[in-house]
C-alpha positions in Angstrom: -7.8 12.1 -27.5 -5.7 15.2 -27.3 -4.4 16.6 -24.1 -2.6 19.9 -23.3 0.7 18.9 -21.8 3.6 20.9 -20.3 6.9 19.5 -19.4 10.3 20.9 -18.4 13.7 19.9 -19.8 16.3 20.3 -17.1 20.0 21.0 -17.3 22.2 17.9 -17.0 24.1 19.2 -14.0 23.5 19.7 -10.3 21.5 22.9 -10.7 18.3 21.3 -12.1 17.1 24.6 -13.5 14.7 24.4 -16.4 16.3 25.2 -19.7 13.2 24.8 -21.7 9.5 24.5 -21.1 7.3 23.0 -23.8 3.5 23.2 -23.8 1.5 21.8 -26.7 -1.5 19.7 -27.7 -0.2 16.1 -27.8 -2.1 13.0 -28.8 -2.5 10.6 -25.9 -0.2 7.6 -25.8 2.4 9.0 -28.1 5.8 10.1 -26.7 7.3 13.3 -28.1 10.5 13.1 -26.1 13.7 12.4 -28.0 16.4 10.1 -26.9 18.6 13.1 -26.3 16.3 14.2 -23.5 15.7 10.8 -21.8 18.5 9.5 -19.6 18.6 5.9 -18.4 19.9 6.9 -14.9 19.6 9.4 -12.1 22.3 12.1 -12.3 23.8 13.4 -9.0 21.3 11.5 -7.0 21.5 11.1 -3.3 19.9 8.6 -1.0 16.8 10.0 0.7 16.6 9.9 4.5 13.6 8.1 6.0 10.6 10.5 6.1 12.3 13.1 3.8 9.6 12.7 1.1 6.6 11.3 3.0 4.3 11.4 -0.1 6.5 8.9 -2.0 5.8 5.2 -1.7 7.5 2.0 -2.9 5.5 -0.9 -4.4 6.8 -4.4 -3.5 5.9 -7.8 -4.7 7.2 -10.8 -2.8 9.6 -8.6 -0.9 11.1 -7.1 -4.1 10.8 -3.5 -5.1 9.1 -3.0 -8.5 7.7 0.5 -8.8 7.2 3.8 -7.0 4.3 6.1 -6.6 3.0 9.3 -4.9 0.3 9.7 -2.3 -2.2 12.1 -3.9 -5.1 11.6 -1.4 -5.5 9.7 1.9 -7.1 6.8 -0.1 -5.2 7.1 -3.4 -1.7 6.5 -4.8 -0.7 7.6 -8.3 1.8 5.3 -10.1 2.6 4.5 -13.7 0.3 2.3 -15.7 2.9 -0.4 -16.3 3.2 -0.9 -12.5 -0.4 -2.3 -12.3 -0.8 -4.1 -15.5 
C-alpha cells in the first residue's frame, strides 16, 4: 500500500522553523528518515503546565508511564501502534 505523506524537518535550535518539507508517495511501513534527522532526545524542551495541552494524554500500566497519545474525538485517542501491541 502506498500513501502520500508529508513531513517537516525542523531546525535543531529553539526556533523550530521548518527548513524542509518533503511530500512523496511512500510505501507503508518503510521509514525514509535518515539517522541524521532522527534525534534520541527532546531539544530545548520545557515541562508543560497542567492543562497546557489538554488534547495530550499519558498511558500508564501499573502506575508507570509507557506511552503518550492525542485525543482526536470524545471517544477516541490516537497513539503509536507499539503502545497497544
